[in-house]
C-alpha positions in Angstrom: 78.6 120.4 112.2 79.7 124.0 112.5 77.5 126.2 114.7 77.5 130.0 114.2 79.5 130.3 117.3 82.3 128.1 115.9 82.2 129.8 112.5 82.7 133.2 114.2 86.1 131.7 115.6 87.4 131.1 112.1 89.5 133.9 110.5 87.6 134.4 107.2 88.5 137.1 104.7 86.2 138.5 102.1 84.2 135.9 100.1 85.6 133.0 102.0 83.1 130.2 102.8 83.1 126.9 104.7 80.1 124.6 104.5 78.4 124.3 107.9 78.3 120.5 107.5 82.2 120.4 108.1 83.7 119.4 111.3 86.5 121.7 112.6 88.6 121.0 115.6 90.2 124.2 117.0 88.4 126.6 114.7 90.3 129.6 116.1 93.4 128.1 114.5 91.8 128.0 111.0 92.3 130.8 108.4 90.5 131.1 105.1 91.9 133.7 102.7 90.0 135.8 100.3 87.6 133.7 98.1 88.6 130.4 99.7 85.9 127.7 99.5 85.5 124.5 101.7 82.9 122.1 100.5 80.6 119.8 102.6 81.3 117.1 105.1 85.1 117.8 105.5 87.1 117.3 108.6 89.7 119.9 109.5 91.9 119.3 112.5 93.3 122.9 112.9 95.0 122.3 116.3 98.4 122.9 114.7 97.2 125.6 112.4 95.6 125.5 109.0 95.6 128.3 106.4 93.7 127.9 103.2 94.9 130.4 100.7 93.2 132.9 98.3 90.8 131.3 95.7 91.5 127.7 96.9 88.7 125.3 96.3 88.3 122.3 98.4 85.8 119.6 97.3 83.6 117.5 99.7 84.7 115.1 102.3 88.3 116.2 102.5 90.4 115.7 105.6 93.1 118.1 106.7 95.2 117.2 109.8 97.6 119.5 111.4 98.3 117.8 114.7 100.1 114.6 115.4 102.1 113.0 118.2 105.5 111.6 118.9 105.9 107.8 118.5 107.8 105.9 121.1 108.9 102.4 121.8 106.0 102.1 124.3 103.3 99.5 123.9 100.9 102.5 123.6 103.1 104.1 120.9 101.8 107.6 121.6 104.6 109.4 123.3 104.3 111.1 126.6 105.7 114.3 125.2 102.3 115.4 124.0 101.2 116.6 120.6 103.3 117.8 117.8 101.8 121.0 116.1 102.5 120.7 112.2 100.7 123.5 110.4 99.2 122.9 107.1 99.2 125.5 104.3 97.3 125.3 101.1 98.6 128.2 98.9 96.7 130.4 96.5 94.7 129.0 93.6 94.9 125.3 94.5 92.0 122.8 93.7 91.7 120.0 96.1 89.5 117.2 94.8 86.9 115.1 96.7 88.1 112.7 99.5 91.6 114.1 99.7 93.6 113.7 102.9 96.3 116.1 103.7 98.7 115.2 106.5 100.3 117.3 109.2 103.1 119.7 108.2 102.2 119.7 104.4 102.4 122.7 102.2 100.4 122.4 99.0 102.1 125.0 96.8 100.5 127.6 94.6 98.4 126.5 91.7 98.4 122.7 92.4 95.5 120.3 91.5 95.2 117.4 93.8 92.9 114.8 92.2 90.2 113.1 94.2 91.2 110.3 96.6 94.8 111.4 97.0 96.8 111.2 100.2 99.2 114.1 100.5 101.9 113.1 102.9 104.6 115.5 101.9 104.7 119.0 100.5 104.1 119.6 96.8 105.8 121.8 94.2 103.9 124.7 92.7 101.7 124.3 89.6 101.6 120.5 89.5 98.9 117.9 89.0 99.0 115.3 91.8 97.1 112.0 91.5 96.2 109.0 93.8 96.7 107.0 95.6 99.7 108.9 97.0 99.8 112.3 95.7 102.8 112.1 93.2 103.5 114.9 90.7 102.7 113.4 87.3 103.1 116.6 85.1 103.7 120.4 85.1 100.7 122.7 84.7 100.8 125.9 82.6 100.4 129.2 84.5 100.4 132.9 83.8 
């Protein structure tokens, strides 16, 4: 749950909103551009940096992860080299459906729609419709 103190650490432009039921890790590394909206019960790990573009709409229970780690041959698998910062960018005018997961280092290009339940493991192309289970472009969308 976001407290007022945590919300004050988020860079929020005019008209931006994030539901207080969201969990945000490292809120000072989260930016919401003009008119961006983040719905309830989401999880945003902004440790590597997360920018949510102008007029983006993110539905409920979405997960955005911007921090990962190196994988080693160790039994523990997590490398001793520490975390890898992999920023996430969701460009202007995207619509992210419910229960979508966006992995570290992904850019969701302008005007995309990502259907509910999708896993976005690699960057998208602009103005595409992406559907589950793994967000695969299935068609082009018209745009002005």
